[in-house]
C-alpha positions in Angstrom: -4.7 -15.6 -3.5 -6.6 -13.8 -0.8 -9.2 -11.3 -1.6 -8.5 -7.6 -1.1 -10.3 -6.0 1.8 -13.2 -3.8 0.7 -11.6 -0.7 2.2 -8.0 -1.7 3.0 -6.3 -0.2 6.0 -2.7 -0.6 7.2 -2.4 -3.1 10.0 -1.7 -1.7 13.5 1.3 -4.0 13.6 3.1 -1.9 10.9 4.1 1.7 10.6 4.7 3.3 7.2 7.3 6.0 7.3 10.0 7.8 5.3 13.4 6.5 6.3 16.0 9.2 5.6 18.9 6.7 5.9 17.3 4.4 3.3 16.0 7.3 1.2 12.7 5.4 0.8 9.5 4.5 2.6 9.6 1.5 4.8 7.1 -0.5 6.8 8.4 -0.9 10.4 7.2 -3.7 12.6 8.5 -5.2 15.9 10.7 -7.8 14.2 12.2 -5.6 11.5 11.6 -3.4 8.5 10.3 -3.9 4.9 11.9 -1.6 2.3 9.2 -0.4 -0.2 9.5 0.8 -3.7 7.7 4.1 -4.6 4.7 2.3 -6.1 4.1 0.2 -3.0 4.5 3.2 -0.7 2.0 5.3 -2.7 -0.6 2.5 -2.5 0.0 1.9 1.2 -0.2 5.6 2.0 -3.8 5.5 0.6 -4.9 2.5 2.7 -6.8 4.4 5.3 -9.9 2.3 5.5 -11.9 4.9 3.6 -11.3 3.9 0.0 -11.6 0.7 -2.0 -8.9 -0.6 -4.4 -10.5 1.2 -7.4 -10.5 4.6 -5.6 -6.9 4.1 -4.6 -6.0 3.4 -8.2 -7.9 6.4 -9.4 -6.2 8.7 -6.9 -2.7 7.4 -7.9 -3.6 7.8 -11.6 -4.7 11.4 -11.0 -1.7 12.2 -8.8 0.9 10.9 -11.3 -1.1 11.5 -14.6 -1.2 7.8 -15.4 -3.9 5.4 -16.6 -4.7 1.7 -16.3 -3.3 1.0 -12.8 -6.4 -0.7 -11.3 -5.1 -4.2 -12.0 -1.6 -3.5 -10.6 -3.0 -1.8 -7.5 -5.3 -4.8 -6.9 -2.5 -7.3 -7.4 -0.3 -5.4 -4.9 -3.1 -5.2 -2.4 -3.6 -9.0 -2.6 0.0 -9.5 -1.8 -0.1 -6.9 1.0 -3.1 -8.7 2.4 -1.4 -12.1 2.3 1.6 -10.6 4.2 -0.7 -9.1 6.8 0.3 -5.5 6.0 -3.3 -4.5 5.5 -6.7 -5.7 6.7 
């Protein structure tokens, strides 16, 4: 698997937005759309190039009163990086 960028940022090829018709967040790109689950959307919303994976996980844990998400966040970011969603 690819490494996670040190401070992941959404690729300029994609736009994250709420899609009312889908009732979910989606990633839009020139060839189509990726429907995201809530967890994926929450992680990608925080990929602003200013936080590392651990900080993203801590923010989500604080927002949703959860613990132990660091591994799951990192795993998702590895997949997102492989798919070119982040850099």
